[in-house]
N, C-alpha and C positions, 0 to 999 in steps of 0.2 A: 427412650423408649416412647412408644406410639400406644395409642389409647387401644387400636383392634389388637396387640401383641397381649397387652396386658388383660383383657378380655379373654382372650381365646386360648392363648398360648401357655400362659405360666401355669395355669392349673394342669394341662394337659403333657406340661414338660414333668411337672411333677411327680404324674402316676404314670408314666413311662418309668423313671428311675425307680422310684417304687414297686413295680411290676419287675423290673430287671434284677432286683436286688432279692426281691422274694424267690426268683427263678433258680438262686444259685445257691438257697437253703437248702440243707440237708433236713431227715426226718427229726421233728420236733425242735425244731429253730425256729424261733419268730425275730422279726426286724420290725419293731415298734418303733412309731415316734415319740416316745417319752422323754422329757428332760432327764430326769434321772432315775434308774433304777430303783427298786424299792429297799431291796434288803443288800444295796451294796456297803459290805463294811461287816456285814453280821454273819457271822461264825464261818463256815465253808462255804461260800457262795459263788466259786467257780468251778468251772469244768475245763478240764480236770483240778481236783483240788489244789491247792496251793497254799503253802505258810507264809504269814506276815510275819514281820521284822527284817526286810531284806536291807541290803545293802544301799539300794538307793530313796527308800522311801521313810524304812525304819519306825514305819507305820505299826501301830497293833493291832490295826483292821485290815489294812489292804496290802495283798502282797505284790512283790515287783514284779509277776509274771503277768501281772494287768494292766501295762505300761505297756506303750506302744514299742514294737521293737525297734525303732529309728534309734539312732543314738543318741537327737536332739532333747528325745523328751527323758528318759532316763536323766541324762543329764541335770535339765530341766528341776527335776525333781531334786536330784544331791543339789545341786547349787544353791538353791532358793531352801535348804533348810541348811546349809554349812553358811552361808553367809549371814542369815538370822541370828545362828548360834542356836539353833533347838529346831524341833519339831512345830509346824504350822499349828495355829491353833483356833479350829473353826467351832464358834459356840451359837445354836441357834435355838429359843426357845422352844420349848414342847407345847405341844396342846395339852391342857389340862383337864383331861376329861372326868366322869365321878370317880372312877377308880384307879385313876393315875397315883402312883406313888408318889409321898414327896422325896425330891433327893436332895444334896450336899450343894447348895448354893456357893459360886466362888468366882471370884471377879475374873471379868474377861480375858480372854489371855492366858489364862494359866493353863499350865501343863502338867496331865495329871503323869503321875510316875509308872505307873503299872496298869495294864488293859483292865484290871477289877476296880480300880479306881475311879479309872474314868465312867464305868455305864453306873456309878453311885451317884455324879451328877445332875443337878437339877434341867439343865440344859442336855441340848441334843451336843455332843462331842465329837470331832472330828479331827484327823491330826496327818492329814496329807494332800500332796496337790491334785489326788486323782479324783478326790471326792468333788472338786468343782471342775477342774476339766474333763472330769468324765460325763459332765453336764449335756444337753443338748441344746442348741437356740435357733431362732430363725433370724438369720442377717442378709442385708439388702444394702449393695452398692451402687451409688448413683455415679454414672459418669456428667460431668459439667461441662461448658463449652470453654470457660478460661481458668485458670486461679482465680481470679474475681468471684467468680459463680460458684465454685467449687467451695470458697471461704465462707460464702452469704451463707450455701444451705447446709454447712456441718454447722452454724451456729444456730438456724431455724431448729436442724431436726434436733439439737444438745435438747431443745426443751421439751419437745414430742417425746422424748426416750422414756422418762417416765410415765407416762399417762400410757404409751403403748406396752410399756411392761405389766403395769396393772391389765390392761386388755389380755395380755395373752398371758395371767398369771396360769402356771403348770406344775408347781413344785411345791406340794404340801406335806410331800412324805419323803423324809431322809435317814440314812442308816436305821431303816425298820421302825420309825416312830412317826407319828402324824406330828405338824409340826405347827407353832402360833402362825407363822407367814407362809407367803404361797409361791414365792419366787426364788430364784437360785441368785440371783446379783450378790448377795452379802455372802454366801458358801465360796464362791468362784475366786470373789474378794479376798477372804481371808488364805484361800487355798494356795495362792502365789504372794502371800505378803512375806518379802525377802529383808522388810527394814530391821537391822537392829534395832537391839536394846535401847541404845540413843535417840534412834531415829522416831521412834515409836514413845519416849517419852515427853508429853507437854514439856514447855520450858528449855525442853534442852535446843541446843545453839543446832545441831543436827535435825532435830524435830524436822516430820517429813509428814503432814496430816494425814493422808491416804496411803493406800496398796498402790500398786503398781498397776492394779486391775479395780479400777472404780468410776464415777460417774464423770464428765467433762471437769473440768477446773475452770476453765476462761475460753470466752469467746475470743475469736478471732478474725473477723471481717473486717477491714478497715474503709466502711460505707466513705467514697470523697473525703476521706482522709478529716472525717468525723464532724463534716458540715452540715449534715443533716442530725439536728439534736434528737428525733425518737430512734435513729439509729447509729448514734453514736457508741460503739460497743464498751467503751471505755466505762462510761456510765454506770453499763450492766455490771460490770467485772468486779464486783463488792466483795470477793475472796481472795484474799492473800493468795500469792501464788509463789512458790520457792523453786528459783530459775539458776543455772548455771552462768554466772557472771562472764566466764572465758569467753562461752558459748556466746551470748549474748551479745556482748562487745563485738565478737567477729562479725556474727551478722548485720549486726548496723553497721558497722563499717563497710561490709560489701554491699551496703544498699536496701537490705529489708527492714521493710516496716517496724515499728514496735511492739506490733501488736505479734505478729506472725512471728520474730523473732525473739518473743518471752515461752510464746507458744514451745516452741521449737528446744528453747533453752529450757523450758520446764522438765521436756522429756530427758535432758540431759542429767538430770540429777540423778538419774538410776543408772546403777553401774551394769553392763553387758552380763546376761547370764551364760551364754552359752555362744561359744564360738569356734569355728573349725579351724584347726592349725594351718591348714594351707590357705585360710582367707584373713590371718592377722595382716600380712605386708601388702595391700592392696593399691591400686592407682585411684584415685578417690576421683579423682577428673574423668574418668574411664567405668567406673562402678559405683552403684550405689550400694553395696556390701555393710559398708560400716554403719549408716544411717539406717537401714532396714533390722539392722543385727537391736537396734535399739526401739526404733518404730515398732516394731513388731512382738514386742515384750514390753509394751506398753497399752495395757488394755482398757479401753475406756470403752463409754455409752456411743460415742461416737470418734470416728476415726478419719483424721483427713489425709489423704492418699496423694502425693506427689506422684507424677509420672516414673515409672521407672528407666534407667539409662534406654536411648537409644538403639534398637538393633541395630540402623543403617547412620550411616555418616550424615552428619548436619545438612550436607550439601544434597543430601539424598531424598526425596521423597518418600516417605513412609505412611500411609492413609490408613494403616492397622495398629499403628504405635497407640499404645494406652493412654491420653491424656489426664487430667486433673478429675480427682474421683472422692467420693464422702460415702464412708461406711456406716450404716445403723444399723446396729450391735446388741440392742436392747432386749429384744420381743424374746419370747419364749415358743418352742418350736410347739404346733401343733399335735392333734391326734391323725386329723385328715387332712389330704392334699388340699380339699376344698376352704379347709380355714387358714392353714398357711398361705395359700392364693390368695384368698382375700386380704389378711394383712399386709401381704407383700406388696398389691396393687394398690391397696388402701395409701399406704405410705409412701408409694409410688404417686400416686395422684396428687397426694397432700405436695408433694415435693415441686408438682409440675404447675399446681395451682398458685402455689409462694413463689414461683420464678414466674411465671407467667401474669399473675393479678399483682406483683410486687408488693407481697403482705411482709409485714411486721410482727412477729411473734415474741420479741424481744423481755425477758423479764429480768429481774436482778438473778444474777448467778447462785446466791445462796439461797433464791424460792427452789431454782431445779433442781438444788443440793434437798432439799427439805422434800419435795416431789418425790424425790427417790426414795426417801425414807418411807415415806407415807405408801408408796406403791407395794410396799415388801409386806404390808399387814394382808391380812385375811379377808377376801372378799373387798377388796380394796377399791373396786372397780363400781360397784353400786353403794360401798358403805362412807367411801370418801370421800375429802375434797380437795381439788390442787390448785398451786396459784398458777394463774394464766392471764394474759393479758386483754386488757377491754378491747381495744380498738387495733384490728390487725392493718387497717389503712385510715388515712386522717380522717376527722372526725366532719360529715357533713351538716350541713344545714337541717337538712330532714330527720338526721338520726335521733332525734327527741322530741316526743310527743307534747314533754312538758313548754308551756311559755313562760315559766321562770328560769334561772341560769340553773342545772343542775351538777352535782360534785362531779355525777361520772362524766360529763362531757366538757366539763373544763379541766379536765385533767388528762391529755391526749396519751399522755405515758403512763395511765393507768392500769393495776393489776388488781385482782380481788382471788380469794377461794370458790371454784365453781366445781360442780360434779360431772363427773368424765360425759355425764348423760348432757349435759347444759353446755361443755366444751364440743358436744358431737353435734347436737341439735341445736346452739343458742339460748342467748339468755335476752328477754327485756327488748326494746328497739336500739340496742346497738353492738350487741356479738351475735354474729349471724351464725354460728356454728361450721366446722368443719365440714361435713358433709352438705350444708346446701352451699358451701362456696366451692367443693367438689363439683357439686352438680352445675354450677355455674359454669365452669372451666371446660367442663365436657360440652354444654352448651353452646360455649364461646368458640370450639376446636370443630363443631358440627359431629359428635361422634354419632357414628350409624347406630339403628336402635338394635342389630343383635350384638353390637359389643357392650351396648350398654344395658342390655338383657343381663349379661353375666354380672356385669361390673353392681348394676342396682341389687342382685342378689347379694354380693360379697357387702356392700353398704347396709344391706338387711341384718344380715349378721350381726356387724361390728354394733350395730344403732342396738339391736336387741341385748347384746352382753351389756351395752351402757344403762339400759334398764333394768335390766334383771328380769327380763322375759326368757335371757336362755343364760345357763350357766358358762362361767370360765371351767377351763379344764382341771382346774384346780377345785375348785367348789364339785364339781361332779365326782372328782376322785375321794375327797373325803367325805363325802356323802356316800360312796359306794363302799369303803370302808367299815363305816358305822353303821351301817345297813348290813353287813355281811352276818351271816350268823356265829363264825367263829368267834366275831367281834370282844372282847370283855369289856368294853369302856376305860381300858386302861393306857390308851395313846399307842399298843404296841400294835405294829401289821403284821402280823403273823406269817412264815411261809406259805400254807394255805391261803389266805386271805393276798396277799402277794402276788402266788400262781394266778387266782381268779382274777384278778385286777389286771395283770401285763396280757392276760389271754384275752379280755374285754378288750382293752385297748387294741389290741393289734386285730382283733375282728372286727373295731369300729374302724380304723383305718384302711383295711381292705375293702370294706361297703361291705363284710358278711355280719354286721350287726349295726343296724339303725338307732342311733341314739338324739331322740328328740328334745332330750333336756338340753343335749351342747347345740346340736342343729337345725332344733325348729323341725318345719315340714323340710327339709332338705335333703333329698335322698342320695348317699353316696352310692353311685355306683359301683358292684362286684369288680375287683380287680382281678383278672385273666391273662393267663400266657399272652394269650393274643394282645393286651392291652402294651406289655414289655416287646413283643415282636410280631406286628402285623402281619408280618411275612417271618415267619417264625424259620433261625437258622439252626435248630437243634436238630441233632445227628439223627435223634431215632424219627424223626419226620421227615428227612431229607432221602431222595431217591439220587443214584449218580446223577444222573442229567444236573440240576442243580447244583452236585458239588464241580460238575464240569464247567458250569457257568460261573460258578465264583472262584474257581483256579485260574480260568480266564481270565477274569477282572482281576485277584492279584496279580498275575503276571503281566497286566493291561496298565496298572497301577506301577509297577517297577521298571518297567520301560517310559511312561511318561514322565516319571521320576529322573530318571538317565537322562530322557529327554532334555526335561528342563535344565539342568545342573548342566550338560552341555551346553544350551544357549546360553546361559550364564556366561562361562566361561569365554564361548566366542563372541558375545557382547563383549566383554572384557577386552577379548583380545581385537576385536574392531576397535575399540575405544584406544587402547596401545597404539594400534595400525595409522589410527587418524591424525594421532598426535605425532608418532614418527615422520609423515608425509608432511606434517605442517614443520615440522623440523628440518626436515628437506630442503622443502621450499624456501623456509627460511636460510639454509645452508647457500644454497645455490644463490637467491639473491644478495648473500654477503661475497660470493665468488664472484659472480658478474660484476658487482660495485669495483671490488680489488683487481681484475681483467680492466675494466675502464679506465681505473686512475692509473694500473701497469702502463695501459695505452699511451694514457695522458702522458706522462712522465716520459715515456719514450718519443713523444712526440717532442717534448721540449728540449731532450738533452739530442735531438735531430738539428733542430733548428738554431742551436748554438753552434 
């Protein structure tokens, strides 16, 4: 990813996609980039209406008609429930307002037996995969130069994932209630938690500490085989990781190093959730379906993604083949394309700076997990502190202004609690902050002024989020609800409030309503049909000559495709012919040698 693309194309691409999506909606429909629909699971909330307690989810609140019609998703819903032995149990603390009634407080994981009992609980209770997998998010995948770089990037992004979750917090409403938390992650984790009772029981031999959707469990990069003491991943992996012993040993025997072998074997403690009948027996030397079946149903804050099986033969060049990647998965989707582009570009620039400047963000994995819990809290971006490394590069002599030896600089591997403002802007004379580091990186690559201007707007937005000058989407939505004239201070988001909120979010996303509380002075341009199709091909706006041109181009594309296919066949035939000619030449040479030998034998026979 180059800086020019990040500065000029990411937001433009997002705006085009939003405009094209809006263009196909019917009257009264909106497509809004909210994490969760506020009334998901409240009464009859679908159109057309549908009844809950279906075959696949068996939910008190969500009808099966809500599930994507592809067989994979209904099967996932059913199999998660069947493997677990009961419905999933999602419990999120309800926001306590002045008129919020006191409910029944029950242990986490408790399963109410009726919908009526579920409504009387102290917490917000949800009972189906759809409550989690119905959430929207913002994910960014980065291609690395090689396997080592992808593993290094995976580890560094794992540290950033809680920070970015808090900065993008946008989920203050679930199932018609305001919540005490601001983020979706815990909801999605519980919604696909297929662990059996034994696997969820602490002390059991089968105990697995987390759901298959959770924070990263271990670092995987093997820096110089641990020769660098500040980058020896093993010392930061302080959380015990359960793994499949057979898979681990097989990987070690195949030459895979210990860290990566343990990471992969850790994924294989989970059972497959979905597999199609025709993909059970496949050749693992030619296909990665079995691996992807497990990999794609282990959802963590960062996913390490090896290349798929090459589409061409090993001895053929394939420059387009996908390489080693790391996918950053923690961020929440934002209301506008400007915000989504800002956070996408920010993470991309941090990743480029980490690689270019050889930075080290490692902290103990237990602290990353602690940061994930902190990130969920309301207003965490401004009110909470997160564990972060003090020195992202080896300490220099000029780093400390003290003439005496200080504890901060004598511990090159130290970490401490910092606000997100400090993580972005820096602290003291020892920690420069991520934004100044990004600026230094942009200086080092001679970023042009036009691109820099756009990137600076993105960095300003993110910086003001951390300082509290601008609200997160969660803060703004919570404020919107509590100031609505229909709000009764009982934590309930009524249909009227939800309608007005979704409409406001839709207008903000389309640039038809400006929101300085979230965006500051930035003005989002209104999205129109010309945004989607600068040269529109809508039927009602076209004349016959345009259609003739389109038809001609379509025919041309068909002919080009046929030509390319024939060229491919001709090339294969030519290669085959070349091989045949070589074989003929070899046969002629052998024939000449046979003739010469026969002639020699005849001469010898004649001389006798």
